[in-house]
DRENPA-3360 file (N, C-alpha, C; in nm, 2 decimals, always signed):
BEGIN
1 = XXXXXXXX = -2.30/-0.34/+1.22/-2.24/-0.34/+1.09/-2.13/-0.45/+1.08 ~ -2.13/-0.53/+0.97/-2.02/-0.63/+0.96/-1.89/-0.57/+0.93 ~ -1.78/-0.63/+0.97/-1.65/-0.57/+0.96/-1.61/-0.54/+0.81 ~ -1.63/-0.63/+0.72/-1.59/-0.60/+0.58/-1.66/-0.47/+0.53 ~ -1.79/-0.45/+0.56/-1.86/-0.33/+0.52/-1.81/-0.21/+0.59 ~ -1.77/-0.22/+0.71/-1.72/-0.11/+0.79/-1.58/-0.07/+0.73 ~ -1.50/-0.17/+0.69/-1.37/-0.14/+0.63/-1.39/-0.08/+0.50 ~ -1.49/-0.13/+0.42/-1.51/-0.07/+0.29/-1.54/+0.08/+0.30;
9 = XXXXXXXX = -1.62/+0.12/+0.40/-1.65/+0.26/+0.42/-1.53/+0.34/+0.46 ~ -1.44/+0.28/+0.54/-1.31/+0.34/+0.58/-1.23/+0.37/+0.46 ~ -1.22/+0.27/+0.37/-1.14/+0.28/+0.25/-1.20/+0.38/+0.15 ~ -1.33/+0.39/+0.15/-1.39/+0.49/+0.06/-1.35/+0.63/+0.11 ~ -1.36/+0.66/+0.24/-1.33/+0.79/+0.29/-1.18/+0.82/+0.28 ~ -1.10/+0.72/+0.30/-0.95/+0.74/+0.28/-0.92/+0.78/+0.14 ~ -0.99/+0.71/+0.05/-0.96/+0.73/-0.10/-1.01/+0.88/-0.13 ~ -1.12/+0.92/-0.08/-1.17/+1.05/-0.11/-1.07/+1.16/-0.06;
17 = XXXXXXXX = -1.02/+1.14/+0.06/-0.93/+1.23/+0.12/-0.80/+1.24/+0.04 ~ -0.75/+1.13/+0.00/-0.62/+1.13/-0.07/-0.64/+1.19/-0.21 ~ -0.76/+1.16/-0.27/-0.79/+1.22/-0.40/-0.79/+1.38/-0.39 ~ -0.85/+1.43/-0.28/-0.85/+1.57/-0.26/-0.71/+1.63/-0.25 ~ -0.62/+1.55/-0.18/-0.48/+1.60/-0.16/-0.41/+1.60/-0.30 ~ -0.44/+1.49/-0.38/-0.38/+1.48/-0.51/-0.42/+1.60/-0.59 ~ -0.55/+1.63/-0.59/-0.60/+1.74/-0.67/-0.55/+1.88/-0.63 ~ -0.52/+1.89/-0.50/-0.47/+2.02/-0.45/-0.33/+2.05/-0.49;
25 = XXXXXXXX = -0.26/+1.95/-0.53/-0.12/+1.97/-0.58/-0.12/+2.01/-0.73 ~ -0.22/+1.98/-0.80/-0.21/+1.99/-0.95/-0.20/+2.14/-0.99 ~ -0.27/+2.23/-0.93/-0.26/+2.37/-0.97/-0.13/+2.43/-0.94 ~ -0.07/+2.42/-0.82/+0.06/+2.47/-0.80/+0.17/+2.40/-0.88 ~ +0.15/+2.27/-0.91/+0.25/+2.20/-1.00/+0.24/+2.26/-1.14 ~ +0.12/+2.28/-1.19/+0.11/+2.34/-1.33/+0.17/+2.48/-1.33 ~ +0.15/+2.56/-1.22/+0.21/+2.69/-1.21/+0.36/+2.69/-1.22 ~ +0.42/+2.59/-1.15/+0.56/+2.58/-1.15/+0.62/+2.55/-1.28;
33 = XXXXXXXX = +0.54/+2.46/-1.36/+0.58/+2.43/-1.49/+0.57/+2.55/-1.58 ~ +0.46/+2.62/-1.57/+0.44/+2.74/-1.66/+0.55/+2.85/-1.63 ~ +0.59/+2.87/-1.51/+0.68/+2.97/-1.48/+0.83/+2.92/-1.48 ~ +0.85/+2.80/-1.52/+0.98/+2.74/-1.53/+1.06/+2.74/-1.40 ~ +0.99/+2.72/-1.29/+1.05/+2.71/-1.16/+1.09/+2.56/-1.14 ~ +1.21/+2.53/-1.18/+1.24/+2.39/-1.19/+1.25/+2.32/-1.05 ~ +1.31/+2.39/-0.96/+1.32/+2.33/-0.82/+1.18/+2.30/-0.76 ~ +1.09/+2.40/-0.78/+0.96/+2.38/-0.73/+0.88/+2.27/-0.80;
41 = XXXXXXXX = +0.90/+2.26/-0.93/+0.84/+2.16/-1.01/+0.89/+2.02/-0.97 ~ +1.02/+2.01/-0.94/+1.07/+1.88/-0.90/+1.02/+1.84/-0.77 ~ +1.01/+1.93/-0.67/+0.96/+1.90/-0.54/+0.82/+1.86/-0.54 ~ +0.74/+1.94/-0.61/+0.59/+1.91/-0.62/+0.56/+1.78/-0.70 ~ +0.64/+1.75/-0.80/+0.63/+1.63/-0.87/+0.65/+1.51/-0.78 ~ +0.75/+1.51/-0.70/+0.78/+1.40/-0.61/+0.67/+1.39/-0.50 ~ +0.62/+1.50/-0.45/+0.50/+1.49/-0.36/+0.38/+1.44/-0.43 ~ +0.36/+1.48/-0.55/+0.25/+1.43/-0.63/+0.26/+1.28/-0.65;
49 = XXXXXXXX = +0.38/+1.23/-0.69/+0.40/+1.09/-0.70/+0.37/+1.01/-0.58 ~ +0.41/+1.07/-0.46/+0.39/+1.00/-0.33/+0.24/+0.99/-0.30 ~ +0.17/+1.10/-0.33/+0.02/+1.09/-0.30/-0.05/+1.00/-0.40 ~ -0.01/+1.00/-0.53/-0.08/+0.91/-0.62/-0.05/+0.77/-0.59 ~ +0.07/+0.74/-0.54/+0.10/+0.60/-0.50/+0.01/+0.56/-0.38 ~ -0.01/+0.65/-0.29/-0.10/+0.63/-0.17/-0.24/+0.61/-0.23 ~ -0.28/+0.69/-0.33/-0.41/+0.67/-0.39/-0.43/+0.53/-0.45 ~ -0.33/+0.48/-0.51/-0.33/+0.35/-0.57/-0.36/+0.24/-0.47;
57 = XXXXXXXX = -0.29/+0.26/-0.36/-0.31/+0.16/-0.25/-0.45/+0.17/-0.19 ~ -0.50/+0.29/-0.17/-0.64/+0.31/-0.13/-0.74/+0.25/-0.23 ~ -0.71/+0.27/-0.36/-0.80/+0.22/-0.46/-0.81/+0.07/-0.46 ~ -0.70/+0.01/-0.44/-0.70/-0.14/-0.44/-0.77/-0.19/-0.32 ~ -0.75/-0.13/-0.20/-0.82/-0.17/-0.08/-0.97/-0.15/-0.09 ~ -1.01/-0.04/-0.15/-1.16/-0.02/-0.18/-1.21/-0.13/-0.27 ~ -1.14/-0.16/-0.37/-1.18/-0.27/-0.46/-1.20/-0.40/-0.39 ~ -1.11/-0.44/-0.30/-1.11/-0.56/-0.23/-1.23/-0.58/-0.14;
65 = XXXXXXXX = -1.28/-0.46/-0.08/-1.38/-0.47/+0.02/-1.52/-0.42/-0.04 ~ -1.53/-0.40/-0.17/-1.66/-0.36/-0.22/-1.76/-0.47/-0.20 ~ -1.88/-0.44/-0.14/-1.97/-0.54/-0.10/-2.01/-0.64/-0.21 ~ -2.02/-0.60/-0.33/-2.06/-0.69/-0.44/-1.95/-0.75/-0.52 ~ -1.83/-0.74/-0.46/-1.71/-0.79/-0.53/-1.64/-0.91/-0.47 ~ -1.52/-0.90/-0.43/-1.44/-1.01/-0.37/-1.51/-1.06/-0.24 ~ -1.53/-1.19/-0.23/-1.57/-1.25/-0.11/-1.45/-1.27/-0.01 ~ -1.47/-1.32/+0.10/-1.37/-1.33/+0.20/-1.25/-1.41/+0.16;
73 = XXXXXXXX = -1.28/-1.53/+0.09/-1.18/-1.62/+0.05/-1.10/-1.56/-0.06 ~ -1.16/-1.49/-0.16/-1.09/-1.43/-0.27/-1.00/-1.31/-0.22 ~ -1.06/-1.23/-0.13/-0.98/-1.12/-0.07/-0.86/-1.17/+0.01 ~ -0.88/-1.28/+0.08/-0.76/-1.33/+0.16/-0.65/-1.37/+0.07 ~ -0.68/-1.42/-0.05/-0.57/-1.46/-0.14/-0.48/-1.34/-0.18 ~ -0.55/-1.23/-0.20/-0.48/-1.11/-0.24/-0.40/-1.05/-0.12 ~ -0.47/-1.04/-0.01/-0.40/-0.98/+0.11/-0.29/-1.07/+0.17 ~ -0.28/-1.19/+0.12/-0.17/-1.28/+0.17/-0.04/-1.23/+0.11;
81 = XXXXXXXX = -0.04/-1.16/+0.00/+0.08/-1.10/-0.06/+0.12/-0.98/+0.02 ~ +0.25/-0.97/+0.05/+0.30/-0.86/+0.13/+0.32/-0.73/+0.05 ~ +0.38/-0.74/-0.07/+0.41/-0.63/-0.15/+0.29/-0.58/-0.22 ~ +0.28/-0.44/-0.24/+0.17/-0.39/-0.31/+0.16/-0.43/-0.45 ~ +0.28/-0.44/-0.52/+0.28/-0.48/-0.66/+0.22/-0.62/-0.67 ~ +0.26/-0.71/-0.58/+0.22/-0.85/-0.58/+0.07/-0.86/-0.56 ~ +0.02/-0.77/-0.47/-0.13/-0.77/-0.45/-0.21/-0.73/-0.57 ~ -0.16/-0.63/-0.65/-0.22/-0.60/-0.78/-0.22/-0.72/-0.87;
89 = XXXXXXXX = -0.11/-0.78/-0.88/-0.10/-0.90/-0.97/-0.19/-1.01/-0.93 ~ -0.19/-1.04/-0.80/-0.27/-1.14/-0.74/-0.42/-1.11/-0.76 ~ -0.46/-0.99/-0.75/-0.60/-0.95/-0.76/-0.65/-0.98/-0.91 ~ -0.56/-0.95/-1.00/-0.60/-0.98/-1.14/-0.61/-1.13/-1.16 ~ -0.51/-1.20/-1.11/-0.52/-1.35/-1.13/-0.64/-1.41/-1.06 ~ -0.67/-1.37/-0.94/-0.78/-1.42/-0.87/-0.91/-1.39/-0.94 ~ -0.92/-1.27/-1.00/-1.04/-1.23/-1.07/-1.07/-1.31/-1.19 ~ -0.96/-1.34/-1.27/-0.98/-1.42/-1.39/-1.01/-1.57/-1.35;
97 = XXXXXXXX = -0.95/-1.62/-1.24/-0.97/-1.75/-1.20/-1.12/-1.77/-1.16 ~ -1.17/-1.67/-1.09/-1.31/-1.67/-1.05/-1.40/-1.66/-1.17 ~ -1.38/-1.57/-1.26/-1.47/-1.54/-1.37/-1.48/-1.67/-1.46 ~ -1.37/-1.73/-1.48/-1.37/-1.84/-1.58/-1.36/-1.98/-1.50 ~ -1.37/-1.98/-1.37/-1.38/-2.10/-1.29/-1.27/-2.20/-1.32 ~ -1.15/-2.15/-1.31/-1.03/-2.23/-1.34/-0.93/-2.21/-1.22 ~ -0.85/-2.31/-1.20/-0.75/-2.30/-1.10/-0.62/-2.25/-1.15 ~ -0.59/-2.29/-1.28/-0.46/-2.25/-1.34/-0.49/-2.16/-1.46;
105 = XXXXXXXX = -0.41/-2.06/-1.47/-0.43/-1.96/-1.58/-0.34/-1.99/-1.70 ~ -0.40/-2.02/-1.81/-0.32/-2.04/-1.93/-0.41/-2.02/-2.05 ~ -0.35/-2.02/-2.17/-0.43/-2.00/-2.29/-0.53/-2.11/-2.31 ~ -0.49/-2.23/-2.26/-0.58/-2.35/-2.27/-0.70/-2.33/-2.18 ~ -0.68/-2.28/-2.06/-0.79/-2.27/-1.97/-0.88/-2.15/-1.99 ~ -0.82/-2.04/-2.03/-0.89/-1.92/-2.05/-0.94/-1.89/-2.20 ~ -0.88/-1.96/-2.29/-0.89/-1.94/-2.43/-0.83/-1.81/-2.47 ~ -0.82/-1.79/-2.60/-0.73/-1.68/-2.66/-0.76/-1.54/-2.61;
113 = XXXXXXXX = -0.89/-1.50/-2.62/-0.92/-1.36/-2.59/-0.90/-1.33/-2.44 ~ -0.95/-1.41/-2.35/-0.94/-1.39/-2.21/-0.79/-1.40/-2.17 ~ -0.72/-1.50/-2.22/-0.57/-1.51/-2.19/-0.50/-1.38/-2.23 ~ -0.53/-1.33/-2.35/-0.46/-1.21/-2.40/-0.50/-1.09/-2.31 ~ -0.62/-1.08/-2.26/-0.66/-0.97/-2.17/-0.59/-0.99/-2.04 ~ -0.58/-1.11/-1.99/-0.51/-1.13/-1.86/-0.36/-1.09/-1.87 ~ -0.30/-1.13/-1.98/-0.16/-1.10/-1.99/-0.14/-0.95/-2.01 ~ -0.23/-0.89/-2.08/-0.21/-0.74/-2.10/-0.23/-0.67/-1.97;
121 = XXXXXXXX = -0.33/-0.71/-1.89/-0.34/-0.64/-1.76/-0.23/-0.66/-1.67 ~ -0.17/-0.78/-1.66/-0.06/-0.80/-1.58/+0.07/-0.72/-1.63 ~ +0.08/-0.72/-1.76/+0.19/-0.64/-1.82/+0.18/-0.49/-1.79 ~ +0.06/-0.44/-1.79/+0.04/-0.30/-1.76/+0.07/-0.27/-1.61 ~ +0.04/-0.36/-1.52/+0.07/-0.34/-1.38/+0.22/-0.35/-1.37 ~ +0.29/-0.44/-1.43/+0.43/-0.46/-1.41/+0.51/-0.35/-1.47 ~ +0.46/-0.30/-1.59/+0.54/-0.20/-1.66/+0.50/-0.05/-1.63 ~ +0.37/-0.03/-1.61/+0.33/+0.11/-1.60/+0.29/+0.15/-1.45;
129 = XXXXXXXX = +0.24/+0.06/-1.37/+0.21/+0.09/-1.23/+0.33/+0.06/-1.14 ~ +0.41/-0.04/-1.18/+0.52/-0.07/-1.09/+0.61/+0.05/-1.05 ~ +0.65/+0.13/-1.14/+0.74/+0.24/-1.10/+0.68/+0.33/-0.99 ~ +0.55/+0.37/-1.00/+0.49/+0.46/-0.90/+0.46/+0.38/-0.77 ~ +0.43/+0.25/-0.78/+0.41/+0.17/-0.66/+0.54/+0.16/-0.58 ~ +0.65/+0.12/-0.65/+0.77/+0.09/-0.59/+0.85/+0.22/-0.54 ~ +0.82/+0.33/-0.60/+0.88/+0.46/-0.56/+0.83/+0.52/-0.43 ~ +0.71/+0.47/-0.40/+0.64/+0.53/-0.28/+0.73/+0.52/-0.16;
137 = XXXXXXXX = +0.78/+0.40/-0.13/+0.86/+0.38/-0.01/+0.99/+0.46/-0.02 ~ +1.05/+0.46/-0.14/+1.17/+0.54/-0.16/+1.15/+0.69/-0.13 ~ +1.05/+0.74/-0.18/+1.02/+0.89/-0.16/+0.98/+0.91/-0.01 ~ +0.90/+0.82/+0.05/+0.86/+0.84/+0.19/+0.98/+0.83/+0.28 ~ +1.09/+0.76/+0.24/+1.21/+0.76/+0.32/+1.31/+0.86/+0.28 ~ +1.27/+0.96/+0.21/+1.36/+1.07/+0.18/+1.46/+1.05/+0.07 ~ +1.44/+0.94/-0.01/+1.53/+0.91/-0.11/+1.49/+0.98/-0.24 ~ +1.51/+1.12/-0.24/+1.46/+1.20/-0.34/+1.56/+1.23/-0.46;
145 = XXXXXXXX = +1.68/+1.20/-0.43/+1.79/+1.21/-0.53/+1.85/+1.08/-0.57 ~ +1.86/+0.99/-0.47/+1.92/+0.86/-0.50/+1.83/+0.75/-0.43 ~ +1.78/+0.66/-0.51/+1.70/+0.55/-0.46/+1.80/+0.43/-0.42 ~ +1.79/+0.39/-0.30/+1.88/+0.29/-0.25/+1.81/+0.15/-0.24 ~ +1.90/+0.04/-0.24/+1.84/-0.09/-0.23/+1.78/-0.12/-0.09 ~ +1.72/-0.23/-0.08/+1.65/-0.26/+0.05/+1.74/-0.26/+0.17 ~ +1.87/-0.29/+0.15/+1.96/-0.29/+0.27/+2.03/-0.16/+0.29 ~ +2.00/-0.07/+0.20/+2.07/+0.07/+0.21/+2.21/+0.07/+0.19;
153 = XXXXXXXX = +2.26/-0.04/+0.12/+2.41/-0.05/+0.09/+2.45/-0.01/-0.05 ~ +2.35/+0.03/-0.13/+2.39/+0.07/-0.27/+2.27/+0.13/-0.34 ~ +2.30/+0.18/-0.46/+2.19/+0.24/-0.54/+2.10/+0.14/-0.61 ~ +1.97/+0.16/-0.60/+1.88/+0.07/-0.67/+1.86/+0.12/-0.81 ~ +1.92/+0.06/-0.91/+1.93/+0.11/-1.05/+1.79/+0.13/-1.11 ~ +1.70/+0.03/-1.10/+1.57/+0.04/-1.16/+1.49/+0.16/-1.10 ~ +1.49/+0.17/-0.97/+1.42/+0.28/-0.91/+1.48/+0.41/-0.94 ~ +1.62/+0.42/-0.96/+1.68/+0.54/-0.99/+1.63/+0.59/-1.13;
161 = XXXXXXXX = +1.62/+0.49/-1.22/+1.57/+0.53/-1.36/+1.43/+0.58/-1.35 ~ +1.35/+0.51/-1.27/+1.21/+0.56/-1.25/+1.20/+0.69/-1.19 ~ +1.29/+0.72/-1.09/+1.29/+0.85/-1.02/+1.32/+0.96/-1.12 ~ +1.42/+0.94/-1.21/+1.47/+1.04/-1.30/+1.36/+1.07/-1.41 ~ +1.27/+0.98/-1.43/+1.17/+1.00/-1.54/+1.04/+1.04/-1.49 ~ +1.03/+1.07/-1.36/+0.90/+1.11/-1.30/+0.86/+1.24/-1.36 ~ +0.73/+1.25/-1.40/+0.68/+1.38/-1.45/+0.53/+1.38/-1.43 ~ +0.47/+1.50/-1.43/+0.32/+1.51/-1.40/+0.24/+1.44/-1.50;
169 = XXXXXXXX = +0.27/+1.45/-1.63/+0.19/+1.39/-1.73/+0.18/+1.24/-1.71 ~ +0.30/+1.18/-1.69/+0.30/+1.03/-1.68/+0.23/+0.98/-1.55 ~ +0.25/+1.05/-1.44/+0.19/+1.01/-1.31/+0.04/+1.02/-1.32 ~ -0.01/+1.13/-1.38/-0.16/+1.15/-1.40/-0.22/+1.04/-1.48 ~ -0.15/+0.99/-1.58/-0.20/+0.88/-1.67/-0.19/+0.75/-1.59 ~ -0.09/+0.73/-1.51/-0.08/+0.61/-1.43/-0.19/+0.60/-1.33 ~ -0.23/+0.71/-1.27/-0.34/+0.72/-1.18/-0.47/+0.68/-1.24 ~ -0.50/+0.73/-1.36/-0.62/+0.69/-1.44/-0.61/+0.55/-1.48;
177 = XXXXXXXX = -0.50/+0.50/-1.52/-0.48/+0.36/-1.56/-0.52/+0.26/-1.44 ~ -0.47/+0.30/-1.32/-0.50/+0.22/-1.20/-0.65/+0.21/-1.18 ~ -0.72/+0.32/-1.19/-0.87/+0.32/-1.17/-0.94/+0.23/-1.27 ~ -0.90/+0.24/-1.40/-0.96/+0.15/-1.50/-0.93/+0.00/-1.48 ~ -0.81/-0.03/-1.44/-0.78/-0.17/-1.41/-0.86/-0.22/-1.29 ~ -0.88/-0.14/-1.19/-0.97/-0.18/-1.08/-1.11/-0.20/-1.12 ~ -1.16/-0.11/-1.21/-1.29/-0.13/-1.27/-1.31/-0.26/-1.34 ~ -1.21/-0.30/-1.42/-1.21/-0.42/-1.49/-1.21/-0.54/-1.39;
185 = XXXXXXXX = -1.12/-0.54/-1.29/-1.11/-0.65/-1.20/-1.25/-0.66/-1.13 ~ -1.31/-0.55/-1.09/-1.44/-0.56/-1.03/-1.54/-0.63/-1.11 ~ -1.54/-0.60/-1.24/-1.64/-0.66/-1.33/-1.62/-0.81/-1.33 ~ -1.50/-0.85/-1.32/-1.47/-1.00/-1.33/-1.52/-1.07/-1.20 ~ -1.53/-1.00/-1.09/-1.57/-1.07/-0.97/-1.71/-1.04/-0.92 ~ -1.78/-0.95/-0.99/-1.92/-0.93/-0.95/-2.00/-1.05/-0.96 ~ -2.00/-1.12/-1.08/-2.07/-1.24/-1.10/-2.02/-1.30/-1.23 ~ -2.02/-1.43/-1.24/-1.97/-1.50/-1.36/-2.05/-1.47/-1.48;
193 = XXXXXXXX = -2.18/-1.44/-1.46/-2.27/-1.41/-1.58/-2.28/-1.26/-1.61 ~ -2.21/-1.18/-1.53/-2.22/-1.03/-1.55/-2.10/-0.97/-1.62 ~ -2.00/-1.05/-1.65/-1.87/-0.99/-1.69/-1.89/-0.91/-1.82 ~ -1.97/-0.95/-1.91/-1.98/-0.88/-2.04/-2.04/-0.74/-2.03 ~ -2.10/-0.70/-1.91/-2.17/-0.58/-1.90/-2.08/-0.46/-1.93 ~ -1.97/-0.45/-1.86/-1.89/-0.33/-1.87/-1.74/-0.36/-1.89 ~ -1.70/-0.48/-1.88/-1.56/-0.52/-1.89/-1.49/-0.46/-2.01 ~ -1.55/-0.48/-2.13/-1.49/-0.43/-2.25/-1.48/-0.28/-2.26;
201 = XXXXXXXX = -1.58/-0.21/-2.20/-1.57/-0.07/-2.20/-1.45/-0.02/-2.11 ~ -1.44/-0.08/-1.99/-1.32/-0.05/-1.91/-1.19/-0.09/-1.98 ~ -1.19/-0.20/-2.04/-1.07/-0.25/-2.10/-1.03/-0.16/-2.22 ~ -1.12/-0.11/-2.29/-1.09/-0.02/-2.40/-1.03/+0.11/-2.35 ~ -1.08/+0.16/-2.23/-1.02/+0.28/-2.17/-0.88/+0.25/-2.12 ~ -0.86/+0.13/-2.08/-0.72/+0.09/-2.04/-0.63/+0.10/-2.16 ~ -0.67/+0.04/-2.27/-0.58/+0.04/-2.39/-0.56/+0.19/-2.44 ~ -0.66/+0.27/-2.43/-0.65/+0.41/-2.47/-0.55/+0.48/-2.38;
209 = XXXXXXXX = -0.56/+0.46/-2.25/-0.47/+0.53/-2.16/-0.33/+0.48/-2.18 ~ -0.31/+0.35/-2.21/-0.18/+0.29/-2.23/-0.12/+0.36/-2.36 ~ -0.20/+0.38/-2.46/-0.15/+0.45/-2.58/-0.10/+0.59/-2.55 ~ -0.18/+0.65/-2.46/-0.14/+0.79/-2.42/-0.01/+0.79/-2.35 ~ +0.01/+0.69/-2.26/+0.14/+0.68/-2.19/+0.25/+0.67/-2.29 ~ +0.23/+0.61/-2.40/+0.34/+0.59/-2.50/+0.36/+0.72/-2.58 ~ +0.25/+0.79/-2.61/+0.27/+0.90/-2.71/+0.27/+1.04/-2.65 ~ +0.20/+1.06/-2.53/+0.20/+1.20/-2.48/+0.33/+1.24/-2.42;
217 = XXXXXXXX = +0.37/+1.36/-2.46/+0.50/+1.41/-2.42/+0.49/+1.51/-2.31 ~ +0.56/+1.49/-2.20/+0.56/+1.59/-2.09/+0.63/+1.72/-2.14 ~ +0.73/+1.70/-2.22/+0.81/+1.81/-2.27/+0.72/+1.90/-2.35 ~ +0.64/+1.84/-2.44/+0.56/+1.92/-2.53/+0.45/+1.99/-2.45 ~ +0.39/+1.92/-2.35/+0.29/+1.98/-2.27/+0.35/+2.10/-2.19 ~ +0.47/+2.08/-2.14/+0.53/+2.18/-2.06/+0.56/+2.31/-2.14 ~ +0.60/+2.29/-2.26/+0.63/+2.40/-2.35/+0.50/+2.47/-2.38 ~ +0.39/+2.40/-2.40/+0.26/+2.46/-2.43/+0.22/+2.55/-2.31;
225 = XXXXXXXX = +0.24/+2.50/-2.19/+0.20/+2.57/-2.07/+0.28/+2.70/-2.05 ~ +0.41/+2.69/-2.09/+0.50/+2.81/-2.08/+0.46/+2.91/-2.18 ~ +0.43/+2.87/-2.30/+0.38/+2.97/-2.40/+0.25/+3.03/-2.36 ~ +0.16/+2.96/-2.31/+0.04/+3.02/-2.26/+0.06/+3.12/-2.15 ~ +0.15/+3.08/-2.06/+0.19/+3.18/-1.95/+0.25/+3.30/-2.00 ~ +0.34/+3.29/-2.10/+0.40/+3.41/-2.15/+0.30/+3.50/-2.23 ~ +0.20/+3.44/-2.29/+0.10/+3.52/-2.36/+0.01/+3.60/-2.26 ~ -0.02/+3.53/-2.15/-0.11/+3.59/-2.05/-0.03/+3.71/-1.98;
233 = XXX = +0.10/+3.68/-1.96/+0.18/+3.78/-1.89/+0.20/+3.91/-1.98 ~ +0.21/+3.89/-2.11/+0.23/+4.00/-2.20/+0.10/+4.08/-2.21 ~ -0.02/+4.01/-2.17/-0.15/+4.08/-2.18/-0.20/+4.08/-2.32;
% end
């Protein structure tokens, strides 16, 4: 078996295992919300965020090694980036460069529609996936109340804001958004003449999920869960 295919199978199994771990937390987390157990909800939410961030990394690795997707040279460009966020951004850039056979990305080289899609995908990664990607290391290092800068000499204000706004509703949508973005990237690198097959379908799901991130309220969902719990408890 060639090494890329072997690694692909490893990433598939890793992703499956992490997905099972993510799913296993959802029921106790929903219970904590329903019962208004705030400390339990807070702890489980941070564990959930940590696992979803791990899932995002596994998902990107699976994408890079899919046999019908990135070839060795394209994959190497993405893996040359050290930070996970930069790998996501590079994967999008490389995919568009491949699909449209251009070296530089601009409105002139991609034309309006493709350029708009490229900018939207990079914006989604920077704005909606960045918080969960960057919080992974903070949470893994026990920074559950205060996120510190890379030298540990002060508070990291951006990550502190992200930490304080963590909630189940948003993390779940971020996880789905990452899957759809990966699906779109894959469509771009399968073949230059195959892009139109499913790209627009995935892209529309991305836009729908992005709208949900803007309008869905964790507070309203939590209150609904609490009312449901109280009704069941009263019999």
